[in-house]
PDB file with one MODEL, atoms N, CA, C and O in Angstrom:
MODEL        1
ATOM      1  N   MET A   1       0.632  -7.695  11.607  1.00  0.00           N
ATOM      2  CA  MET A   1       0.521  -9.080  11.208  1.00  0.00           C
ATOM      3  C   MET A   1       0.781  -9.243   9.712  1.00  0.00           C
ATOM      4  O   MET A   1       1.518 -10.132   9.288  1.00  0.00           O
ATOM      5  N   LYS A   2       0.157  -8.361   8.920  1.00  0.00           N
ATOM      6  CA  LYS A   2       0.339  -8.424   7.478  1.00  0.00           C
ATOM      7  C   LYS A   2       1.799  -8.153   7.113  1.00  0.00           C
ATOM      8  O   LYS A   2       2.349  -8.772   6.201  1.00  0.00           O
ATOM      9  N   ARG A   3       2.412  -7.225   7.835  1.00  0.00           N
ATOM     10  CA  ARG A   3       3.816  -6.880   7.591  1.00  0.00           C
ATOM     11  C   ARG A   3       4.722  -8.073   7.885  1.00  0.00           C
ATOM     12  O   ARG A   3       5.647  -8.344   7.119  1.00  0.00           O
ATOM     13  N   ASN A   4       4.475  -8.782   8.969  1.00  0.00           N
ATOM     14  CA  ASN A   4       5.264  -9.965   9.316  1.00  0.00           C
ATOM     15  C   ASN A   4       5.102 -11.060   8.269  1.00  0.00           C
ATOM     16  O   ASN A   4       6.058 -11.761   7.935  1.00  0.00           O
ATOM     17  N   PHE A   5       3.896 -11.197   7.761  1.00  0.00           N
ATOM     18  CA  PHE A   5       3.632 -12.214   6.752  1.00  0.00           C
ATOM     19  C   PHE A   5       4.414 -11.913   5.468  1.00  0.00           C
ATOM     20  O   PHE A   5       5.015 -12.811   4.879  1.00  0.00           O
ATOM     21  N   ILE A   6       4.404 -10.663   5.045  1.00  0.00           N
ATOM     22  CA  ILE A   6       5.137 -10.259   3.841  1.00  0.00           C
ATOM     23  C   ILE A   6       6.638 -10.413   4.067  1.00  0.00           C
ATOM     24  O   ILE A   6       7.348 -10.912   3.194  1.00  0.00           O
ATOM     25  N   LEU A   7       7.119  -9.993   5.214  1.00  0.00           N
ATOM     26  CA  LEU A   7       8.537 -10.098   5.540  1.00  0.00           C
ATOM     27  C   LEU A   7       8.981 -11.552   5.585  1.00  0.00           C
ATOM     28  O   LEU A   7      10.047 -11.894   5.072  1.00  0.00           O
ATOM     29  N   THR A   8       8.173 -12.404   6.193  1.00  0.00           N
ATOM     30  CA  THR A   8       8.487 -13.834   6.247  1.00  0.00           C
ATOM     31  C   THR A   8       8.510 -14.429   4.841  1.00  0.00           C
ATOM     32  O   THR A   8       9.383 -15.237   4.524  1.00  0.00           O
ATOM     33  N   GLY A   9       7.566 -14.037   4.007  1.00  0.00           N
ATOM     34  CA  GLY A   9       7.532 -14.518   2.625  1.00  0.00           C
ATOM     35  C   GLY A   9       8.766 -14.096   1.853  1.00  0.00           C
ATOM     36  O   GLY A   9       9.345 -14.899   1.122  1.00  0.00           O
ATOM     37  N   LEU A  10       9.176 -12.844   2.008  1.00  0.00           N
ATOM     38  CA  LEU A  10      10.382 -12.363   1.329  1.00  0.00           C
ATOM     39  C   LEU A  10      11.629 -13.102   1.808  1.00  0.00           C
ATOM     40  O   LEU A  10      12.499 -13.451   1.010  1.00  0.00           O
ATOM     41  N   ILE A  11      11.707 -13.331   3.096  1.00  0.00           N
ATOM     42  CA  ILE A  11      12.854 -14.060   3.650  1.00  0.00           C
ATOM     43  C   ILE A  11      12.905 -15.475   3.088  1.00  0.00           C
ATOM     44  O   ILE A  11      13.971 -15.964   2.715  1.00  0.00           O
ATOM     45  N   LEU A  12      11.746 -16.132   3.028  1.00  0.00           N
ATOM     46  CA  LEU A  12      11.704 -17.487   2.472  1.00  0.00           C
ATOM     47  C   LEU A  12      12.112 -17.505   1.002  1.00  0.00           C
ATOM     48  O   LEU A  12      12.843 -18.394   0.566  1.00  0.00           O
ATOM     49  N   VAL A  13      11.641 -16.528   0.247  1.00  0.00           N
ATOM     50  CA  VAL A  13      12.010 -16.441  -1.177  1.00  0.00           C
ATOM     51  C   VAL A  13      13.508 -16.217  -1.319  1.00  0.00           C
ATOM     52  O   VAL A  13      14.156 -16.873  -2.135  1.00  0.00           O
ATOM     53  N   LEU A  14      14.064 -15.304  -0.540  1.00  0.00           N
ATOM     54  CA  LEU A  14      15.499 -15.031  -0.604  1.00  0.00           C
ATOM     55  C   LEU A  14      16.322 -16.251  -0.197  1.00  0.00           C
ATOM     56  O   LEU A  14      17.317 -16.575  -0.845  1.00  0.00           O
ATOM     57  N   LEU A  15      15.911 -16.921   0.867  1.00  0.00           N
ATOM     58  CA  LEU A  15      16.633 -18.120   1.294  1.00  0.00           C
ATOM     59  C   LEU A  15      16.578 -19.211   0.229  1.00  0.00           C
ATOM     60  O   LEU A  15      17.565 -19.908  -0.009  1.00  0.00           O
ATOM     61  N   THR A  16      15.427 -19.352  -0.404  1.00  0.00           N
ATOM     62  CA  THR A  16      15.291 -20.342  -1.468  1.00  0.00           C
ATOM     63  C   THR A  16      16.223 -20.019  -2.624  1.00  0.00           C
ATOM     64  O   THR A  16      16.883 -20.909  -3.159  1.00  0.00           O
ATOM     65  N   LEU A  17      16.279 -18.760  -3.010  1.00  0.00           N
ATOM     66  CA  LEU A  17      17.174 -18.359  -4.097  1.00  0.00           C
ATOM     67  C   LEU A  17      18.636 -18.570  -3.730  1.00  0.00           C
ATOM     68  O   LEU A  17      19.428 -19.023  -4.557  1.00  0.00           O
ATOM     69  N   VAL A  18      18.993 -18.246  -2.500  1.00  0.00           N
ATOM     70  CA  VAL A  18      20.379 -18.408  -2.061  1.00  0.00           C
ATOM     71  C   VAL A  18      20.767 -19.875  -2.051  1.00  0.00           C
ATOM     72  O   VAL A  18      21.815 -20.244  -2.581  1.00  0.00           O
ATOM     73  N   PHE A  19      19.933 -20.716  -1.453  1.00  0.00           N
ATOM     74  CA  PHE A  19      20.281 -22.134  -1.368  1.00  0.00           C
ATOM     75  C   PHE A  19      20.238 -22.815  -2.728  1.00  0.00           C
ATOM     76  O   PHE A  19      21.055 -23.695  -3.001  1.00  0.00           O
ATOM     77  N   ALA A  20      19.315 -22.432  -3.571  1.00  0.00           N
ATOM     78  CA  ALA A  20      19.215 -23.038  -4.898  1.00  0.00           C
ATOM     79  C   ALA A  20      20.358 -22.573  -5.787  1.00  0.00           C
ATOM     80  O   ALA A  20      20.860 -23.342  -6.607  1.00  0.00           O
ATOM     81  N   GLY A  21      20.771 -21.328  -5.634  1.00  0.00           N
ATOM     82  CA  GLY A  21      21.821 -20.787  -6.489  1.00  0.00           C
ATOM     83  C   GLY A  21      23.219 -21.095  -6.019  1.00  0.00           C
ATOM     84  O   GLY A  21      24.136 -21.144  -6.839  1.00  0.00           O
ATOM     85  N   CYS A  22      23.422 -21.301  -4.748  1.00  0.00           N
ATOM     86  CA  CYS A  22      24.763 -21.468  -4.206  1.00  0.00           C
ATOM     87  C   CYS A  22      25.077 -22.900  -3.796  1.00  0.00           C
ATOM     88  O   CYS A  22      26.191 -23.180  -3.352  1.00  0.00           O
ATOM     89  N   GLY A  23      24.154 -23.780  -3.932  1.00  0.00           N
ATOM     90  CA  GLY A  23      24.372 -25.152  -3.487  1.00  0.00           C
ATOM     91  C   GLY A  23      25.256 -25.924  -4.451  1.00  0.00           C
ATOM     92  O   GLY A  23      25.648 -25.405  -5.495  1.00  0.00           O
ATOM     93  N   PRO A  24      25.565 -27.155  -4.102  1.00  0.00           N
ATOM     94  CA  PRO A  24      26.391 -27.984  -4.985  1.00  0.00           C
ATOM     95  C   PRO A  24      25.647 -28.261  -6.287  1.00  0.00           C
ATOM     96  O   PRO A  24      24.430 -28.448  -6.303  1.00  0.00           O
ATOM     97  N   LYS A  25      26.395 -28.280  -7.356  1.00  0.00           N
ATOM     98  CA  LYS A  25      25.797 -28.493  -8.660  1.00  0.00           C
ATOM     99  C   LYS A  25      26.305 -29.814  -9.232  1.00  0.00           C
ATOM    100  O   LYS A  25      27.431 -30.231  -8.959  1.00  0.00           O
ATOM    101  N   MET A  26      25.485 -30.445 -10.003  1.00  0.00           N
ATOM    102  CA  MET A  26      25.870 -31.698 -10.648  1.00  0.00           C
ATOM    103  C   MET A  26      26.856 -31.386 -11.774  1.00  0.00           C
ATOM    104  O   MET A  26      26.776 -30.339 -12.417  1.00  0.00           O
ATOM    105  N   ALA A  27      27.768 -32.298 -11.994  1.00  0.00           N
ATOM    106  CA  ALA A  27      28.727 -32.125 -13.078  1.00  0.00           C
ATOM    107  C   ALA A  27      28.021 -32.333 -14.411  1.00  0.00           C
ATOM    108  O   ALA A  27      27.152 -33.195 -14.544  1.00  0.00           O
ATOM    109  N   ASN A  28      28.410 -31.527 -15.396  1.00  0.00           N
ATOM    110  CA  ASN A  28      27.810 -31.714 -16.709  1.00  0.00           C
ATOM    111  C   ASN A  28      28.609 -32.762 -17.492  1.00  0.00           C
ATOM    112  O   ASN A  28      29.645 -33.230 -17.022  1.00  0.00           O
ATOM    113  N   GLN A  29      28.139 -33.120 -18.656  1.00  0.00           N
ATOM    114  CA  GLN A  29      28.762 -34.202 -19.421  1.00  0.00           C
ATOM    115  C   GLN A  29      30.190 -33.847 -19.833  1.00  0.00           C
ATOM    116  O   GLN A  29      31.058 -34.719 -19.859  1.00  0.00           O
ATOM    117  N   THR A  30      30.439 -32.588 -20.152  1.00  0.00           N
ATOM    118  CA  THR A  30      31.791 -32.172 -20.528  1.00  0.00           C
ATOM    119  C   THR A  30      32.757 -32.385 -19.372  1.00  0.00           C
ATOM    120  O   THR A  30      33.866 -32.882 -19.567  1.00  0.00           O
ATOM    121  N   GLN A  31      32.338 -32.013 -18.181  1.00  0.00           N
ATOM    122  CA  GLN A  31      33.196 -32.200 -17.013  1.00  0.00           C
ATOM    123  C   GLN A  31      33.416 -33.677 -16.736  1.00  0.00           C
ATOM    124  O   GLN A  31      34.520 -34.080 -16.367  1.00  0.00           O
ATOM    125  N   LEU A  32      32.382 -34.488 -16.908  1.00  0.00           N
ATOM    126  CA  LEU A  32      32.528 -35.929 -16.702  1.00  0.00           C
ATOM    127  C   LEU A  32      33.472 -36.530 -17.735  1.00  0.00           C
ATOM    128  O   LEU A  32      34.270 -37.407 -17.408  1.00  0.00           O
ATOM    129  N   ASP A  33      33.388 -36.064 -18.982  1.00  0.00           N
ATOM    130  CA  ASP A  33      34.292 -36.547 -20.025  1.00  0.00           C
ATOM    131  C   ASP A  33      35.733 -36.160 -19.715  1.00  0.00           C
ATOM    132  O   ASP A  33      36.649 -36.965 -19.891  1.00  0.00           O
ATOM    133  N   GLN A  34      35.933 -34.928 -19.254  1.00  0.00           N
ATOM    134  CA  GLN A  34      37.277 -34.487 -18.889  1.00  0.00           C
ATOM    135  C   GLN A  34      37.821 -35.311 -17.731  1.00  0.00           C
ATOM    136  O   GLN A  34      38.996 -35.680 -17.719  1.00  0.00           O
ATOM    137  N   LEU A  35      36.975 -35.594 -16.771  1.00  0.00           N
ATOM    138  CA  LEU A  35      37.387 -36.408 -15.633  1.00  0.00           C
ATOM    139  C   LEU A  35      37.793 -37.801 -16.086  1.00  0.00           C
ATOM    140  O   LEU A  35      38.791 -38.343 -15.612  1.00  0.00           O
ATOM    141  N   GLN A  36      37.028 -38.383 -16.997  1.00  0.00           N
ATOM    142  CA  GLN A  36      37.353 -39.714 -17.504  1.00  0.00           C
ATOM    143  C   GLN A  36      38.672 -39.693 -18.279  1.00  0.00           C
ATOM    144  O   GLN A  36      39.477 -40.616 -18.154  1.00  0.00           O
ATOM    145  N   GLU A  37      38.897 -38.647 -19.076  1.00  0.00           N
ATOM    146  CA  GLU A  37      40.159 -38.518 -19.803  1.00  0.00           C
ATOM    147  C   GLU A  37      41.334 -38.425 -18.831  1.00  0.00           C
ATOM    148  O   GLU A  37      42.379 -39.036 -19.052  1.00  0.00           O
ATOM    149  N   LEU A  38      41.158 -37.665 -17.764  1.00  0.00           N
ATOM    150  CA  LEU A  38      42.223 -37.538 -16.771  1.00  0.00           C
ATOM    151  C   LEU A  38      42.476 -38.860 -16.061  1.00  0.00           C
ATOM    152  O   LEU A  38      43.622 -39.205 -15.773  1.00  0.00           O
ATOM    153  N   ARG A  39      41.415 -39.594 -15.783  1.00  0.00           N
ATOM    154  CA  ARG A  39      41.587 -40.910 -15.157  1.00  0.00           C
ATOM    155  C   ARG A  39      42.329 -41.852 -16.090  1.00  0.00           C
ATOM    156  O   ARG A  39      43.212 -42.591 -15.656  1.00  0.00           O
ATOM    157  N   ASN A  40      41.973 -41.828 -17.378  1.00  0.00           N
ATOM    158  CA  ASN A  40      42.655 -42.674 -18.355  1.00  0.00           C
ATOM    159  C   ASN A  40      44.127 -42.296 -18.464  1.00  0.00           C
ATOM    160  O   ASN A  40      44.992 -43.167 -18.551  1.00  0.00           O
ATOM    161  N   ALA A  41      44.410 -40.994 -18.459  1.00  0.00           N
ATOM    162  CA  ALA A  41      45.796 -40.538 -18.518  1.00  0.00           C
ATOM    163  C   ALA A  41      46.559 -40.976 -17.272  1.00  0.00           C
ATOM    164  O   ALA A  41      47.722 -41.368 -17.363  1.00  0.00           O
ATOM    165  N   ALA A  42      45.918 -40.912 -16.119  1.00  0.00           N
ATOM    166  CA  ALA A  42      46.566 -41.347 -14.878  1.00  0.00           C
ATOM    167  C   ALA A  42      46.847 -42.846 -14.918  1.00  0.00           C
ATOM    168  O   ALA A  42      47.911 -43.290 -14.489  1.00  0.00           O
ATOM    169  N   ASP A  43      45.897 -43.625 -15.431  1.00  0.00           N
ATOM    170  CA  ASP A  43      46.110 -45.069 -15.547  1.00  0.00           C
ATOM    171  C   ASP A  43      47.258 -45.378 -16.503  1.00  0.00           C
ATOM    172  O   ASP A  43      48.082 -46.252 -16.231  1.00  0.00           O
ATOM    173  N   ALA A  44      47.310 -44.655 -17.623  1.00  0.00           N
ATOM    174  CA  ALA A  44      48.391 -44.862 -18.587  1.00  0.00           C
ATOM    175  C   ALA A  44      49.735 -44.489 -17.969  1.00  0.00           C
ATOM    176  O   ALA A  44      50.734 -45.171 -18.192  1.00  0.00           O
ATOM    177  N   SER A  45      49.758 -43.415 -17.197  1.00  0.00           N
ATOM    178  CA  SER A  45      50.999 -42.997 -16.538  1.00  0.00           C
ATOM    179  C   SER A  45      51.447 -44.030 -15.514  1.00  0.00           C
ATOM    180  O   SER A  45      52.639 -44.317 -15.401  1.00  0.00           O
ATOM    181  N   GLU A  46      50.506 -44.583 -14.775  1.00  0.00           N
ATOM    182  CA  GLU A  46      50.854 -45.620 -13.807  1.00  0.00           C
ATOM    183  C   GLU A  46      51.421 -46.846 -14.513  1.00  0.00           C
ATOM    184  O   GLU A  46      52.355 -47.472 -14.011  1.00  0.00           O
ATOM    185  N   ALA A  47      50.870 -47.194 -15.664  1.00  0.00           N
ATOM    186  CA  ALA A  47      51.379 -48.329 -16.431  1.00  0.00           C
ATOM    187  C   ALA A  47      52.797 -48.042 -16.917  1.00  0.00           C
ATOM    188  O   ALA A  47      53.651 -48.928 -16.895  1.00  0.00           O
ATOM    189  N   GLN A  48      53.050 -46.813 -17.354  1.00  0.00           N
ATOM    190  CA  GLN A  48      54.393 -46.449 -17.795  1.00  0.00           C
ATOM    191  C   GLN A  48      55.382 -46.502 -16.638  1.00  0.00           C
ATOM    192  O   GLN A  48      56.516 -46.951 -16.808  1.00  0.00           O
ATOM    193  N   VAL A  49      54.963 -46.050 -15.474  1.00  0.00           N
ATOM    194  CA  VAL A  49      55.835 -46.103 -14.298  1.00  0.00           C
ATOM    195  C   VAL A  49      56.192 -47.551 -13.981  1.00  0.00           C
ATOM    196  O   VAL A  49      57.349 -47.859 -13.696  1.00  0.00           O
ATOM    197  N   LYS A  50      55.198 -48.442 -14.029  1.00  0.00           N
ATOM    198  CA  LYS A  50      55.435 -49.860 -13.757  1.00  0.00           C
ATOM    199  C   LYS A  50      56.412 -50.442 -14.767  1.00  0.00           C
ATOM    200  O   LYS A  50      57.320 -51.187 -14.398  1.00  0.00           O
ATOM    201  N   GLU A  51      56.227 -50.102 -16.054  1.00  0.00           N
ATOM    202  CA  GLU A  51      57.141 -50.588 -17.087  1.00  0.00           C
ATOM    203  C   GLU A  51      58.558 -50.079 -16.841  1.00  0.00           C
ATOM    204  O   GLU A  51      59.523 -50.828 -16.992  1.00  0.00           O
ATOM    205  N   CYS A  52      58.685 -48.815 -16.465  1.00  0.00           N
ATOM    206  CA  CYS A  52      60.008 -48.245 -16.196  1.00  0.00           C
ATOM    207  C   CYS A  52      60.665 -48.913 -14.990  1.00  0.00           C
ATOM    208  O   CYS A  52      61.868 -49.174 -15.000  1.00  0.00           O
ATOM    209  N   GLN A  53      59.877 -49.189 -13.957  1.00  0.00           N
ATOM    210  CA  GLN A  53      60.433 -49.863 -12.787  1.00  0.00           C
ATOM    211  C   GLN A  53      60.903 -51.268 -13.145  1.00  0.00           C
ATOM    212  O   GLN A  53      61.959 -51.707 -12.689  1.00  0.00           O
ATOM    213  N   ASP A  54      60.124 -51.974 -13.960  1.00  0.00           N
ATOM    214  CA  ASP A  54      60.533 -53.306 -14.403  1.00  0.00           C
ATOM    215  C   ASP A  54      61.802 -53.228 -15.242  1.00  0.00           C
ATOM    216  O   ASP A  54      62.687 -54.075 -15.115  1.00  0.00           O
ATOM    217  N   LYS A  55      61.893 -52.211 -16.099  1.00  0.00           N
ATOM    218  CA  LYS A  55      63.079 -52.032 -16.941  1.00  0.00           C
ATOM    219  C   LYS A  55      64.298 -51.738 -16.075  1.00  0.00           C
ATOM    220  O   LYS A  55      65.390 -52.229 -16.361  1.00  0.00           O
ATOM    221  N   ILE A  56      64.128 -50.948 -15.024  1.00  0.00           N
ATOM    222  CA  ILE A  56      65.241 -50.644 -14.116  1.00  0.00           C
ATOM    223  C   ILE A  56      65.757 -51.919 -13.473  1.00  0.00           C
ATOM    224  O   ILE A  56      66.967 -52.138 -13.408  1.00  0.00           O
ATOM    225  N   VAL A  57      64.852 -52.756 -12.999  1.00  0.00           N
ATOM    226  CA  VAL A  57      65.253 -54.017 -12.373  1.00  0.00           C
ATOM    227  C   VAL A  57      65.998 -54.879 -13.380  1.00  0.00           C
ATOM    228  O   VAL A  57      67.023 -55.477 -13.052  1.00  0.00           O
ATOM    229  N   SER A  58      65.489 -54.945 -14.598  1.00  0.00           N
ATOM    230  CA  SER A  58      66.121 -55.741 -15.643  1.00  0.00           C
ATOM    231  C   SER A  58      67.518 -55.210 -15.966  1.00  0.00           C
ATOM    232  O   SER A  58      68.467 -55.982 -16.104  1.00  0.00           O
ATOM    233  N   LEU A  59      67.636 -53.898 -16.083  1.00  0.00           N
ATOM    234  CA  LEU A  59      68.940 -53.307 -16.395  1.00  0.00           C
ATOM    235  C   LEU A  59      69.935 -53.484 -15.255  1.00  0.00           C
ATOM    236  O   LEU A  59      71.127 -53.670 -15.497  1.00  0.00           O
ATOM    237  N   GLN A  60      69.457 -53.427 -14.017  1.00  0.00           N
ATOM    238  CA  GLN A  60      70.359 -53.648 -12.889  1.00  0.00           C
ATOM    239  C   GLN A  60      70.880 -55.083 -12.884  1.00  0.00           C
ATOM    240  O   GLN A  60      72.053 -55.321 -12.598  1.00  0.00           O
ATOM    241  N   ALA A  61      70.010 -56.034 -13.198  1.00  0.00           N
ATOM    242  CA  ALA A  61      70.441 -57.429 -13.268  1.00  0.00           C
ATOM    243  C   ALA A  61      71.451 -57.608 -14.397  1.00  0.00           C
ATOM    244  O   ALA A  61      72.448 -58.312 -14.236  1.00  0.00           O
ATOM    245  N   GLU A  62      71.194 -56.974 -15.532  1.00  0.00           N
ATOM    246  CA  GLU A  62      72.129 -57.060 -16.660  1.00  0.00           C
ATOM    247  C   GLU A  62      73.462 -56.414 -16.305  1.00  0.00           C
ATOM    248  O   GLU A  62      74.521 -56.914 -16.685  1.00  0.00           O
ATOM    249  N   LYS A  63      73.410 -55.306 -15.578  1.00  0.00           N
ATOM    250  CA  LYS A  63      74.630 -54.621 -15.145  1.00  0.00           C
ATOM    251  C   LYS A  63      75.463 -55.535 -14.249  1.00  0.00           C
ATOM    252  O   LYS A  63      76.679 -55.636 -14.418  1.00  0.00           O
ATOM    253  N   GLU A  64      74.812 -56.195 -13.302  1.00  0.00           N
ATOM    254  CA  GLU A  64      75.531 -57.115 -12.413  1.00  0.00           C
ATOM    255  C   GLU A  64      76.184 -58.243 -13.204  1.00  0.00           C
ATOM    256  O   GLU A  64      77.327 -58.618 -12.941  1.00  0.00           O
ATOM    257  N   GLN A  65      75.452 -58.778 -14.169  1.00  0.00           N
ATOM    258  CA  GLN A  65      76.000 -59.854 -14.994  1.00  0.00           C
ATOM    259  C   GLN A  65      77.206 -59.361 -15.786  1.00  0.00           C
ATOM    260  O   GLN A  65      78.215 -60.061 -15.870  1.00  0.00           O
ATOM    261  N   LEU A  66      77.116 -58.180 -16.361  1.00  0.00           N
ATOM    262  CA  LEU A  66      78.233 -57.639 -17.132  1.00  0.00           C
ATOM    263  C   LEU A  66      79.439 -57.340 -16.241  1.00  0.00           C
ATOM    264  O   LEU A  66      80.580 -57.546 -16.654  1.00  0.00           O
ATOM    265  N   LEU A  67      79.194 -56.858 -15.027  1.00  0.00           N
ATOM    266  CA  LEU A  67      80.308 -56.617 -14.106  1.00  0.00           C
ATOM    267  C   LEU A  67      81.014 -57.916 -13.744  1.00  0.00           C
ATOM    268  O   LEU A  67      82.238 -57.940 -13.611  1.00  0.00           O
ATOM    269  N   LYS A  68      80.254 -58.995 -13.583  1.00  0.00           N
ATOM    270  CA  LYS A  68      80.864 -60.300 -13.306  1.00  0.00           C
ATOM    271  C   LYS A  68      81.697 -60.761 -14.492  1.00  0.00           C
ATOM    272  O   LYS A  68      82.789 -61.302 -14.314  1.00  0.00           O
ATOM    273  N   GLU A  69      81.189 -60.549 -15.696  1.00  0.00           N
ATOM    274  CA  GLU A  69      81.948 -60.928 -16.893  1.00  0.00           C
ATOM    275  C   GLU A  69      83.222 -60.106 -17.010  1.00  0.00           C
ATOM    276  O   GLU A  69      84.267 -60.634 -17.391  1.00  0.00           O
ATOM    277  N   ILE A  70      83.149 -58.810 -16.685  1.00  0.00           N
ATOM    278  CA  ILE A  70      84.338 -57.955 -16.723  1.00  0.00           C
ATOM    279  C   ILE A  70      85.371 -58.449 -15.725  1.00  0.00           C
ATOM    280  O   ILE A  70      86.557 -58.525 -16.048  1.00  0.00           O
ATOM    281  N   ASP A  71      84.937 -58.787 -14.514  1.00  0.00           N
ATOM    282  CA  ASP A  71      85.872 -59.307 -13.514  1.00  0.00           C
ATOM    283  C   ASP A  71      86.503 -60.611 -13.980  1.00  0.00           C
ATOM    284  O   ASP A  71      87.699 -60.829 -13.785  1.00  0.00           O
ATOM    285  N   ALA A  72      85.709 -61.474 -14.593  1.00  0.00           N
ATOM    286  CA  ALA A  72      86.247 -62.739 -15.100  1.00  0.00           C
ATOM    287  C   ALA A  72      87.270 -62.478 -16.196  1.00  0.00           C
ATOM    288  O   ALA A  72      88.314 -63.130 -16.231  1.00  0.00           O
ATOM    289  N   LEU A  73      86.992 -61.545 -17.082  1.00  0.00           N
ATOM    290  CA  LEU A  73      87.939 -61.224 -18.150  1.00  0.00           C
ATOM    291  C   LEU A  73      89.209 -60.585 -17.589  1.00  0.00           C
ATOM    292  O   LEU A  73      90.303 -60.849 -18.088  1.00  0.00           O
ATOM    293  N   LYS A  74      89.075 -59.749 -16.558  1.00  0.00           N
ATOM    294  CA  LYS A  74      90.260 -59.165 -15.922  1.00  0.00           C
ATOM    295  C   LYS A  74      91.128 -60.264 -15.318  1.00  0.00           C
ATOM    296  O   LYS A  74      92.355 -60.215 -15.411  1.00  0.00           O
ATOM    297  N   ASN A  75      90.490 -61.250 -14.701  1.00  0.00           N
ATOM    298  CA  ASN A  75      91.245 -62.359 -14.119  1.00  0.00           C
ATOM    299  C   ASN A  75      91.957 -63.153 -15.202  1.00  0.00           C
ATOM    300  O   ASN A  75      93.099 -63.569 -15.004  1.00  0.00           O
ATOM    301  N   GLU A  76      91.313 -63.374 -16.338  1.00  0.00           N
ATOM    302  CA  GLU A  76      91.957 -64.084 -17.445  1.00  0.00           C
ATOM    303  C   GLU A  76      93.147 -63.297 -17.964  1.00  0.00           C
ATOM    304  O   GLU A  76      94.180 -63.884 -18.288  1.00  0.00           O
ATOM    305  N   ILE A  77      93.021 -61.985 -18.049  1.00  0.00           N
ATOM    306  CA  ILE A  77      94.132 -61.150 -18.518  1.00  0.00           C
ATOM    307  C   ILE A  77      95.302 -61.264 -17.551  1.00  0.00           C
ATOM    308  O   ILE A  77      96.452 -61.343 -17.983  1.00  0.00           O
ATOM    309  N   GLN A  78      95.027 -61.273 -16.257  1.00  0.00           N
ATOM    310  CA  GLN A  78      96.084 -61.394 -15.257  1.00  0.00           C
ATOM    311  C   GLN A  78      96.805 -62.733 -15.394  1.00  0.00           C
ATOM    312  O   GLN A  78      98.014 -62.813 -15.179  1.00  0.00           O
ATOM    313  N   ILE A  79      96.070 -63.775 -15.748  1.00  0.00           N
ATOM    314  CA  ILE A  79      96.681 -65.099 -15.901  1.00  0.00           C
ATOM    315  C   ILE A  79      97.651 -65.097 -17.071  1.00  0.00           C
ATOM    316  O   ILE A  79      98.722 -65.696 -16.977  1.00  0.00           O
ATOM    317  N   TYR A  80      97.308 -64.448 -18.155  1.00  0.00           N
ATOM    318  CA  TYR A  80      98.143 -64.465 -19.360  1.00  0.00           C
ATOM    319  C   TYR A  80      99.266 -63.446 -19.324  1.00  0.00           C
ATOM    320  O   TYR A  80     100.099 -63.436 -20.230  1.00  0.00           O
ATOM    321  N   LYS A  81      99.325 -62.595 -18.323  1.00  0.00           N
ATOM    322  CA  LYS A  81     100.413 -61.618 -18.251  1.00  0.00           C
ATOM    323  C   LYS A  81     101.645 -62.231 -17.684  1.00  0.00           C
ATOM    324  O   LYS A  81     102.665 -61.555 -17.549  1.00  0.00           O
TER     325      LYS A  81
ENDMDL
END
């Protein structure tokens, strides 16, 4: 009986140490700061992507306008030849 009691106590102590030592741990302030910096960088990158996409649309519209002007000028040249 005494042996079982000691063995049970040791098992409980070992299990407590294992679960306390191997369980999930809370993030420390440094890790939280790094996470926030990464989130800010991701937000800034998303903003840059949006700006680039808007610029692409703008440049495509400008390209179409310039191509129309080139065609109009080619037609004028044909008239004067």
